[in-house]
Every structure is written in C-alpha cells, then in structure tokens.
C-alpha positions as CSV (number, residue, x, y, z in Angstrom):
1,M,195.7,194.9,183.1
2,K,192.3,195.2,181.3
3,F,189.1,195.0,183.2
4,Q,186.0,193.8,181.4
5,K,182.4,194.5,181.8
6,G,180.5,191.5,183.4
7,A,183.7,190.0,184.8
8,R,184.4,189.4,188.6
9,L,187.6,190.6,190.3
10,K,190.0,187.7,190.8
11,E,191.8,189.4,193.7
12,D,191.1,192.1,196.3
13,L,191.8,195.6,194.9
14,Y,193.3,198.3,197.1
15,S,194.1,202.1,196.8
16,N,197.8,203.1,197.0
17,T,197.2,204.1,200.6
18,G,196.1,200.5,201.4
19,I,192.4,201.1,201.7
20,L,190.3,198.2,200.4
21,L,188.4,199.4,197.3
22,L,186.8,196.2,195.9
23,R,186.7,192.7,197.2
24,K,187.6,189.5,195.3
25,G,184.5,188.4,193.4
26,T,183.1,191.9,192.8
27,F,181.0,192.0,189.7
28,L,182.2,194.7,187.3
29,T,179.5,197.0,185.8
30,A,180.4,198.9,182.5
31,K,181.0,202.1,184.6
32,L,183.2,200.4,187.2
33,A,185.3,198.6,184.5
34,S,185.7,201.9,182.8
35,I,186.9,203.6,185.9
36,L,189.4,201.0,186.7
37,N,190.9,200.9,183.2
38,K,192.0,204.5,183.6
39,Y,194.6,203.5,186.3
40,E,197.7,201.3,186.4
41,V,197.1,198.3,188.6
42,V,199.9,196.2,190.0
43,P,200.3,193.1,192.1
44,D,201.1,193.7,195.8
45,P,202.1,190.7,197.7
46,S,202.0,192.5,201.1
47,L,198.3,193.1,200.6
48,K,197.7,189.7,199.1
49,G,195.9,191.4,196.1
50,R,196.3,194.2,193.6
51,R,196.9,197.9,194.1
52,I,196.2,201.0,192.1
53,A,199.6,202.4,191.5
54,T,198.4,206.0,190.7
55,E,199.7,208.5,193.3
56,V,197.3,211.5,192.5
57,T,195.6,212.6,195.6
58,G,192.0,211.4,195.7
59,I,192.1,209.5,192.5
60,F,190.3,206.5,193.9
61,H,187.1,208.2,195.0
62,D,185.3,207.5,191.8
63,V,185.7,203.8,192.5
64,L,184.4,204.1,195.9
65,Y,181.5,206.3,194.8
66,E,180.5,203.8,192.3
67,N,180.5,201.1,195.0
68,I,178.3,203.2,197.2
69,Y,175.9,204.1,194.4
70,R,175.4,200.5,193.6
71,S,174.6,199.5,197.3
72,M,172.3,202.5,197.4
73,E,170.4,201.3,194.3
74,E,170.1,197.9,195.9
75,L,168.8,199.4,199.0
76,Q,166.3,201.5,197.0
77,Q,164.9,198.4,195.4
78,T,164.5,196.7,199.0
79,I,162.7,199.9,200.2
80,R,160.2,199.6,197.4
81,V,158.9,196.3,198.9
82,K,159.7,196.8,202.6
83,A,158.5,199.4,205.2
84,E,161.3,198.6,207.6
85,L,165.0,197.7,207.3
86,C,167.2,195.3,209.2
87,D,170.9,195.6,209.8
88,A,171.8,193.2,207.0
89,E,170.2,195.4,204.4
90,I,172.1,198.5,205.3
91,Q,175.4,196.8,206.0
92,D,176.8,196.9,202.5
93,M,176.1,200.6,202.0
94,E,177.6,201.4,205.4
95,K,180.7,199.3,204.8
96,N,181.3,201.0,201.3
97,F,180.8,204.5,202.8
98,H,183.2,203.7,205.6
99,R,186.0,202.8,203.0
100,L,185.3,206.2,201.3
101,Y,185.4,208.1,204.5
102,K,188.8,206.3,205.5
103,E,190.3,207.2,202.1
104,V,189.2,210.9,202.4
105,L,190.8,211.0,205.8
106,A,194.0,209.2,204.6
107,T,194.4,211.5,201.5
108,H,193.3,214.7,203.1
109,T,190.9,215.3,200.4
110,S,188.6,218.4,200.7
111,F,184.9,217.9,200.5
112,L,184.9,221.0,198.3
113,E,187.1,219.1,195.9
114,L,184.8,216.1,195.9
115,M,181.6,218.2,195.5
116,E,183.3,219.8,192.3
117,H,184.5,216.4,191.0
118,F,181.1,214.6,191.3
119,S,178.9,217.6,190.6
120,S,177.2,216.0,187.6
121,D,176.4,212.7,189.4
122,E,172.8,211.6,190.5
123,Y,171.7,214.0,193.2
124,L,170.2,211.9,195.9
125,F,173.0,209.4,196.2
126,K,175.7,211.9,196.0
127,H,174.0,214.2,198.4
128,C,173.8,211.6,201.1
129,I,177.5,210.9,200.8
130,H,178.5,214.6,200.8
131,V,176.3,215.5,203.7
132,G,178.0,212.8,205.7
133,L,181.5,214.0,204.7
134,I,180.6,217.7,205.4
135,A,179.0,217.1,208.7
136,A,182.0,215.1,209.9
137,S,184.2,217.9,208.7
138,I,182.2,220.4,210.7
139,G,182.6,218.2,213.8
140,K,186.3,218.2,213.2
141,M,186.3,221.9,212.9
142,L,184.4,222.2,216.2
143,K,187.0,219.8,217.8
144,L,184.4,217.2,218.6
145,P,185.7,213.8,219.7
146,H,186.5,211.4,216.8
147,E,183.6,209.1,217.7
148,K,181.2,212.1,217.2
149,Q,182.8,212.9,213.9
150,N,182.3,209.4,212.8
151,L,178.6,209.5,214.1
152,L,178.1,212.7,212.0
153,A,179.3,210.9,208.9
154,Q,176.8,208.2,209.5
155,M,174.1,210.6,210.2
156,G,174.7,212.3,206.8
157,L,174.8,209.0,205.0
158,F,171.3,208.0,206.3
159,H,169.6,211.4,206.8
160,D,167.7,211.3,203.5
161,I,167.0,207.6,203.4
162,G,163.3,208.4,203.6
163,K,163.5,210.0,200.1
164,F,163.9,206.5,198.7
165,T,160.2,206.0,199.5
166,I,159.1,209.0,197.4
167,D,157.8,208.7,193.8
168,P,160.7,209.5,191.6
169,R,158.4,211.6,189.4
170,I,157.9,214.0,192.3
171,L,161.5,213.8,193.5
172,N,163.0,214.6,190.2
173,K,160.4,216.9,188.8
174,P,162.0,219.8,186.9
175,G,159.4,222.4,187.6
176,K,157.9,223.9,190.8
177,L,156.2,221.4,193.1
178,T,152.4,221.7,193.8
179,N,151.3,222.0,197.4
180,E,150.2,218.4,197.2
181,E,153.6,217.3,195.9
182,F,155.5,219.3,198.5
183,A,153.4,217.7,201.2
184,V,154.5,214.3,199.9
185,I,158.2,215.4,200.0
186,K,157.7,216.5,203.6
187,T,156.9,212.9,204.6
188,H,160.4,211.7,204.0
189,P,161.8,212.5,207.5
190,A,159.1,210.2,209.2
191,A,159.5,207.7,206.6
192,G,163.3,207.5,207.1
193,Y,162.9,207.2,210.8
194,R,160.4,204.2,210.3
195,L,162.8,202.5,207.9
196,L,165.7,202.6,210.3
197,E,163.7,202.1,213.5
198,N,164.4,198.3,213.9
199,T,168.1,198.4,213.1
200,S,170.9,198.7,215.6
201,L,172.0,202.1,214.3
202,D,172.9,204.7,217.0
203,P,169.7,206.5,218.0
204,M,171.2,209.8,217.0
205,I,171.2,208.5,213.4
206,L,167.5,208.0,213.5
207,K,167.1,211.5,215.0
208,G,169.0,212.9,212.2
209,A,166.8,211.1,209.7
210,L,163.6,212.5,211.5
211,M,164.8,216.1,212.5
212,H,167.3,217.3,209.8
213,H,164.5,219.7,208.4
214,E,163.5,221.1,211.9
215,R,164.7,224.6,212.6
216,L,165.4,226.3,215.9
217,D,162.7,228.9,215.5
218,G,160.0,226.1,215.0
219,S,159.6,226.8,211.4
220,G,160.7,223.4,210.2
221,Y,159.1,220.1,209.6
222,P,157.7,217.5,210.2
223,E,156.9,218.5,213.8
224,G,157.9,222.2,214.0
225,R,160.0,221.4,217.1
226,K,162.5,223.9,218.5
227,N,164.6,221.6,220.8
228,I,167.0,220.0,218.5
229,P,170.1,218.0,219.4
230,F,173.4,219.6,218.6
231,L,174.7,217.0,216.2
232,V,171.3,217.3,214.3
233,R,172.0,221.0,214.1
234,I,175.4,220.3,212.5
235,L,173.7,217.8,210.1
236,S,171.1,220.6,209.1
237,V,173.9,223.0,208.2
238,A,175.7,220.4,206.1
239,D,172.5,219.3,204.4
240,T,171.5,223.0,203.6
241,F,174.9,223.8,202.2
242,D,175.2,220.7,199.9
243,A,171.6,221.1,198.6
244,I,172.4,224.7,197.6
245,C,175.7,223.8,196.0
246,S,174.4,220.8,194.0
247,N,172.6,220.5,190.8
248,R,169.0,219.7,191.3
249,A,166.2,218.7,188.9
250,Y,164.7,222.1,189.1
251,R,167.8,224.4,189.2
252,R,171.6,224.5,188.7
253,R,173.9,224.5,191.6
254,Q,174.7,227.8,193.3
255,P,178.2,229.2,194.2
256,V,179.8,228.6,197.5
257,F,179.6,232.4,198.3
258,Y,175.8,232.3,197.7
259,A,175.5,229.3,200.1
260,I,177.4,231.2,202.7
261,D,175.1,234.1,202.5
262,E,172.0,231.8,202.9
263,L,173.6,230.0,205.9
264,M,174.3,233.4,207.5
265,A,170.9,234.6,206.8
266,D,169.3,231.5,208.4
267,A,171.6,231.8,211.5
268,K,170.8,235.5,211.9
269,A,167.0,234.6,211.7
270,G,167.4,232.0,214.4
271,R,166.7,229.1,212.1
272,L,170.1,227.5,212.1
273,D,172.7,227.5,215.0
274,S,175.1,230.3,214.6
275,E,177.6,228.3,216.7
276,V,177.8,225.8,213.8
277,V,177.3,228.3,210.8
278,L,180.0,230.8,211.9
279,P,182.9,228.3,212.2
280,F,181.8,226.6,209.0
281,A,181.4,229.9,207.1
282,N,184.9,231.0,208.3
283,F,186.4,227.7,207.2
284,L,184.8,228.0,203.7
285,M,186.0,231.5,203.3
286,E,189.5,230.7,204.4
287,N,189.7,228.3,201.4
288,Y,189.6,231.5,199.2
289,R,191.9,233.7,201.2
290,N,194.6,235.1,198.9
291,Q,193.2,233.4,195.9
292,P,192.4,235.6,192.8
293,I,188.8,236.5,192.6
294,T,187.3,238.4,189.7
295,M,184.7,241.1,190.5
296,R,181.6,241.7,188.5
297,N,183.3,244.9,186.9
298,G,186.2,242.8,185.7
299,A,188.7,243.9,188.3
300,R,190.7,241.2,190.1
301,G,191.2,241.1,193.8
302,K,191.8,238.8,196.7
303,I,190.6,238.3,200.4
304,V,193.0,239.8,202.9
305,H,190.9,239.8,206.1
306,I,188.0,237.8,207.2
307,H,185.7,239.1,210.1
308,P,185.0,236.2,212.4
309,L,181.4,237.3,213.0
310,Y,180.8,238.4,209.4
311,P,182.8,235.9,207.3
312,N,180.8,236.7,204.1
313,Q,181.9,240.3,204.3
314,P,185.6,240.2,204.1
315,I,188.2,243.0,203.4
316,L,189.4,242.9,199.8
317,K,192.4,244.1,198.0
318,I,191.4,244.8,194.4
319,E,193.7,245.9,191.7
320,G,193.6,249.7,191.1
321,Y,191.5,250.4,194.2
322,P,192.0,251.0,198.0
323,L,191.2,248.2,200.4
324,L,187.5,247.5,200.3
325,N,185.7,246.6,203.6
326,L,182.5,244.9,202.6
327,K,181.1,245.0,206.0
328,E,181.4,248.8,206.1
329,Q,179.8,248.9,202.6
330,K,177.0,246.5,203.7
331,L,177.8,244.1,200.8
332,T,178.7,240.4,200.7
333,L,181.4,238.8,198.5
334,F,178.7,237.1,196.5
335,Q,177.0,240.4,195.6
336,I,180.2,241.7,194.0
337,A,182.2,238.7,192.8
338,N,181.7,237.3,189.4
339,M,180.8,233.7,189.9
340,Q,180.6,232.7,186.2
C-alpha cells in the first residue's frame, strides 16, 4: 500500500500491538507519508482498520512522534495569539502523547533508545516528550503508584510550554545569550503557568511548569524557592538529564556518563534531590554493566560493580589490568572512558 503526500487516511491505522496511531481522515504530510511507506501495512478486520505488520520493537514511535510534533506546532501557533489556553486547545497534543506513552509501555522501549533514535529532531518538541517519558520512568523506579507515573508523564509534556512564548531567535541562538536574553528565557516558567492556569489539568502539572527550574538550595528561578513538591523534584532531574544529553542550538549533546556526573554534583551540592538522583543514576549505570567500554588509553573494560551511593565511580575490569576501583582513585567513569 502506497501512502501519498496530501491524501487523507481512509481507515484507522494501528500498531502491531493494537495501539491507535492515526485516525481515519488524518491529513498526510510529506514526512508522515514517507514514514508510513517504510512499513508493511495490512488490513485487520478485528481492529476495523489497518495495522502495521512490522514486529521490530519500537518501530512505530516515529509515526507517533510526528503526530505529537504536528499538534505541538498547532499549539505553538495558538499561543502566538493567546495568553491563556483552554482544554480543547491542548487536547490533541495530550491524546497523541498518551498514545506514544502507551506504545512505549507496551513495547518496553527504553527512553535511552528513544533519545538516541530521535537525537537529531527539533529540540523543544522532542525535549518535552522525552522529559515526560523519563520522569514517568523515574516514578516507576521509585515504585510510585501508576497514577503518579502517569501524572509525571503529563508534567514532562507540559513543563516547557512557556518556551512557546519566547522569540525563536533567542530560543535557538547558537551563541552565548546576553544577560538580557537570559532574563527573557527565565520568564518561561511563569508564562507556562499562565498559559495552563484556566485548563482542567491537574494542579501539579501547573506547578511543574512553574517550578521545574527551582532548586532545593534556593538557587533556582523564577522565585528562588526551596520548598519544592516531590514530583517536581523528579521532573527537575528528568529535565536536567535530557537537556544535557540533547543537541542544543549552542552545543552538541553530552554523553550519559557526563550527565550522571552533573546530576551527582547537583545532588551533592543540595540543588537536586539525592533521593531521586541516586536511584536514577544507578539505573543508568546498570544499563552499561558488563557492556564493553573503551578507555581513553584504548584499553577495553566493563563495569563489574556499582556503588549504590557512588554510581558514577564503579569498579571496572580492564583487559591487562587489575580491578580498578574508581571511587578509591577519586575518578568517575566519564573521566577515563572514551566517549567518542
């Protein structure tokens, strides 16, 4: 089946796990048509529509991302002429994100895999999606109730909506911001809160938009507050991690090991909550346990033990060397690993 740019879908389209990807009547952009033409699409009477037959884990996320990007673009256009939003104006973006979230859960796709796959996409839209998925994942690591995990996903989706009000020339400036330009950037939390204030979203989502740049030591903005709700503390960790590991207008993305070092430093300094950072950092490091890691001197090694309180300083087994305890050597994995 060939999908054409400018056409409309004649039937609902589902993933092979039964998640609705696109509704009947969806207008096909050039990018969306190109994505769909990569896959085999077959009729499925049980779904009363068509289904993508490919069975590669996570293969449908590009369709879902494109859907959310399009609804975000529409919302961005609305925000340019309105200071406040209503439920109807955020509904499309929310529904599209919920489909992605369900598909991620159904396919057990890692957010690290998604971050890698979509690393070259437009930053702001991708960032909001990924912060939602990361925050929900942290909630799961911390064994929070499912409703709290779902709430964290929504908090991430909406946390940076205030940036839709910022002049793109400032937001996407490739060089260092002036003090005046940074002052404009720092208005986005309050702007996001005002945009969502008259919707029926959970109040914690509004707090996330307003407070995700606040820090426990009072060094954050916009108000320099120290009393920060626990779910917002989780959101701040997710936001910081994805920002570091994403391509930005002014710098290339940094490695995961560098991001872990930054999170650990912020937790040690009392800016971020160590009760969130430590479980998250341990989870990230566990993803690399027993995987081959090349050192800066060219030697190959692997992580054999992770210290729960110092996850960025594991014990390594390196070819031709005795076991190396990075904590004893006062080194971190980022400092000795070749991340190229």
